[in-house]
C-alpha positions in Angstrom: -12.6 21.1 -20.1 -14.8 18.4 -18.7 -14.6 18.1 -14.9 -15.1 14.9 -13.0 -15.0 14.4 -9.2 -13.4 11.1 -8.1 -12.8 9.3 -4.9 -10.3 6.4 -4.3 -12.1 3.1 -4.1 -9.2 0.7 -3.7 -5.7 -0.1 -5.0 -5.2 -3.1 -7.2 -1.5 -3.9 -6.8 -1.7 -6.9 -9.1 -2.7 -4.7 -12.0 -0.6 -1.7 -10.9 -3.5 0.7 -10.6 -5.7 2.7 -8.3 -9.4 2.3 -8.8 -11.4 5.5 -8.5 -15.1 6.0 -8.3 -16.5 8.9 -10.4 -19.3 10.9 -8.8 -22.3 10.2 -11.0 -24.7 12.8 -12.3 -28.1 12.8 -10.7 -29.8 9.5 -11.6 -26.9 8.4 -13.7 -24.8 5.2 -13.4 -21.6 5.1 -11.3 -18.5 4.8 -13.4 -14.9 4.0 -12.5 -11.5 5.0 -13.7 -8.0 3.8 -13.1 -4.8 5.7 -12.5 -1.6 3.7 -13.3 0.7 3.4 -10.3 3.8 3.3 -12.6 5.0 5.4 -15.5 3.3 8.7 -15.9 0.3 7.7 -13.9 -2.1 7.8 -16.8 -5.9 7.7 -16.3 -8.1 5.1 -18.1 -11.7 4.2 -18.1 -12.5 0.8 -16.5 -15.0 -1.9 -17.4 -16.3 -4.6 -15.1 -15.4 -2.4 -12.1 -15.1 -2.2 -9.1 -15.4 -5.9 -8.1 -15.0 -7.7 -11.4 -11.9 -7.9 -13.6 -11.4 -4.2 -13.5 -10.1 -4.1 -17.0 -8.7 -0.9 -18.6 -11.0 0.0 -21.5 -9.4 3.1 -23.0 -7.4 6.1 -21.9 -9.3 9.1 -20.6 -9.4 12.1 -22.8 -6.7 14.8 -22.1 -9.7 17.2 -22.0 -10.9 15.7 -18.7 -9.8 17.2 -15.4 -10.2 15.0 -12.3 -11.0 16.6 -9.0 -9.4 14.3 -6.5 -11.5 14.1 -3.3 -10.7 12.7 0.1 -12.8 10.0 1.7 -15.3 12.7 2.8 -15.8 14.0 -0.7 -13.8 17.2 -0.2 -11.7 18.4 -3.1 -7.9 18.2 -2.4 -6.1 17.9 -5.8 -6.5 18.2 -9.5 -5.0 15.9 -12.2 -5.6 14.6 -15.7 -3.8 13.1 -18.7 -2.9 16.4 -20.2 0.7 16.7 -18.9 1.0 20.3 -20.2 -1.6 21.3 -17.6 -0.7 18.7 -15.0 3.0 18.0 -15.5 3.5 16.0 -12.3 0.7 13.7 -11.1 0.4 13.3 -7.3 2.4 10.5 -5.6 1.0 7.0 -5.3 0.6 5.4 -1.9 3.7 3.3 -2.6 5.7 6.4 -3.5 4.6 8.1 -0.3 5.6 5.0 1.7 9.0 4.9 0.0 9.7 8.6 0.6 8.8 8.2 4.3 11.0 5.1 4.6 14.1 6.6 3.0 15.0 8.7 6.1 14.5 5.7 8.4 16.3 3.0 6.2 19.7 4.6 6.5 19.6 4.4 10.3 18.7 0.7 10.6 20.5 -2.6 10.3 18.0 -4.1 8.1 17.6 -6.7 5.3 15.0 -8.2 3.1 16.8 -11.5 2.6 17.8 -14.5 4.7 15.1 -14.4 7.4 13.6 -17.8 6.6 17.0 -19.6 6.8 17.9 -17.7 10.0 14.6 -18.5 11.9 14.9 -22.2 10.8 18.3 -22.4 12.5 16.6 -21.3 15.8 14.4 -24.4 15.8 14.3 -26.3 19.1 12.5 -29.4 17.7 13.1 -31.5 14.6 11.6 -30.1 11.5 11.0 -33.2 9.4 8.8 -32.0 6.6 8.3 -28.9 4.5 5.1 -28.2 6.3 7.0 -28.3 9.6 9.5 -25.7 8.3 6.7 -23.5 6.9 4.8 -23.6 10.2 8.0 -22.8 12.2 8.7 -19.7 9.9 5.1 -18.4 9.7 2.8 -19.6 12.4 4.5 -19.3 15.9 4.7 -15.5 16.2 3.5 -12.9 18.6 3.9 -9.1 18.4 5.4 -7.8 21.7 5.7 -4.1 20.8 4.6 -1.6 18.1 6.6 1.6 17.6 5.8 4.5 15.3 8.9 5.7 13.6 7.4 8.4 11.4 4.1 9.7 10.2 2.9 10.9 6.8 -0.2 11.3 4.8 -1.7 9.9 1.6 -4.7 11.9 0.2 -5.1 13.3 3.7 -5.3 9.8 5.2 -3.0 9.3 8.2 -0.2 6.8 7.6 2.9 5.7 9.6 6.1 3.7 9.4 6.0 1.0 12.1 8.6 -1.1 13.8 7.2 -4.3 15.2 9.0 -6.3 17.8 8.2 -10.0 17.1 8.8 -13.1 19.2 8.8 -16.7 18.2 6.4 -18.4 20.7 8.2 -21.8 20.5 11.9 -20.8 21.0 11.7 -17.2 22.3 13.8 -15.7 19.5 13.1 -12.0 18.8 13.5 -9.8 15.8 12.0 -6.7 14.2 9.9 -6.1 11.1 9.2 -2.7 9.4 5.9 -1.8 7.7 3.9 1.1 6.4 0.2 1.3 7.4 -2.7 3.3 8.6 -2.3 5.6 11.6 -3.5 5.1 14.3 -2.4 1.4 14.4 -5.1 -1.2 14.0 -4.1 -4.6 15.2 -6.8 -6.2 13.1 -6.0 -4.3 9.9 -3.4 -5.1 7.3 -0.3 -3.1 6.3 0.2 -1.1 3.0 3.8 -2.2 2.6 6.5 -4.5 4.1 10.0 -3.0 4.1 12.5 -5.2 5.9 13.6 -7.5 8.7 16.2 -6.8 11.4 17.7 -9.8 13.2 21.0 -11.0 14.5 
């Protein structure tokens, strides 16, 4: 069986795949493979990667075993397309986020719908155009508090479920938003996944 060491490069949500860098042989070119984030998480070779179109070229041979490494290059898992040897591929980032969220979701009064209409009703000035409405919904916000509700790991990287207390700077209305992201919290970084709003 051929053995290849790989390290996560980035996640392409638009194409439903993780992009992995293959450790090159001495003096050889660096290649990239993809693992599907849906279905059976099959592995494929990529062309025009990592910053181009990142197109799947063809599926990796079942005779390849991937040594999954953390960001420091330390081996942590094994996987491949041979599901007789690797019956269950390791969870994707989204699957890890969803698992961590399940225990929290049932204890919250949350929703994913209706926030836009609700915050528009709090307007204290006339909103005459679509741009006015969009700005009212998206632009006048501050984060007053960040709470860690739970912590988990993805490929040994620290992650957390966060509850953000947000305040509209024009009308003072407050609400909560729930996300998954890196731990510790980085106010200048993005989040991995948005879950829901909580408002009254």
